[in-house]
C-alpha positions in Angstrom: 0.8 4.7 -17.7 -1.7 6.5 -15.5 -1.8 3.4 -13.2 2.0 3.4 -12.9 1.8 7.1 -11.8 -1.0 6.4 -9.3 1.0 3.5 -7.8 4.1 5.7 -7.6 2.1 8.4 -5.9 0.7 6.0 -3.4 4.1 4.6 -2.6 5.5 8.1 -2.2 2.7 8.9 0.2 3.3 5.8 2.3 7.1 6.5 2.4 6.4 10.2 3.3 4.0 9.1 6.0 6.6 6.8 7.5 9.3 9.5 7.4 7.0 12.0 9.0 6.0 9.6 11.8 9.7 8.8 12.4 10.6 12.5 12.6 7.8 13.2 15.1 9.0 10.3 17.3 12.6 11.3 17.1 12.0 15.0 17.9 9.5 14.3 20.7 11.0 14.5 24.2 11.0 10.9 25.5 13.2 8.5 27.4 15.3 6.2 25.2 13.4 3.0 26.0 10.1 4.7 25.4 11.3 6.2 22.2 12.5 2.7 20.9 9.2 1.2 21.9 7.3 4.0 20.0 9.5 3.6 17.0 9.0 -0.2 17.0 5.2 0.3 17.3 5.2 2.8 14.5 7.2 0.5 12.2 4.9 -2.4 13.0 1.8 -0.2 12.2 3.4 0.9 8.9 4.2 -2.7 8.0 0.6 -3.8 8.7 -0.8 -0.9 6.7 1.5 -1.7 3.8 0.5 -5.4 3.9 -3.1 -4.5 3.9 -2.6 -2.1 1.0 -0.8 -4.8 -1.0 -3.5 -7.3 -0.3 -6.2 -4.9 -1.4 -4.2 -4.1 -4.5 -3.8 -7.8 -5.3 -7.5 -8.4 -4.9 -8.4 -5.5 -7.1 -5.9 -6.6 -9.7 -7.3 -10.2 -9.7 -10.9 -8.8 -10.0 -9.8 -6.7 -13.0 -8.1 -9.8 -14.6 -11.2 -11.9 -14.0 -13.4 -9.2 -15.6 -11.0 -8.9 -18.6 -11.0 -12.7 -19.0 -14.8 -12.9 -18.9 -15.1 -10.0 -21.4 -12.6 -11.7 -23.7 -14.4 -15.0 -23.5 -17.8 -13.3 -24.2 -16.4 -11.4 -27.2 -14.8 -14.5 -28.6 -18.0 -16.5 -28.1 -20.1 -13.7 -29.8 -17.6 -13.5 -32.7 -17.5 -17.3 -33.2 
């Protein structure tokens, strides 16, 4: 349950960061082409950060699964 809350908080933070970045870009005085380029760059950066976050989370989850599997096997072996 705590992990679900943590994941939700991280997701909310990422969404909030994206919205804040978009707001800054939209309210900054820039030419239309420059604004579109900046928005595109910001979206690309957000996508890359999100992909990196997901990859890190997958690695951490796999490590936890591996540790749990090892602990289960050791406990089963000790009990057998």
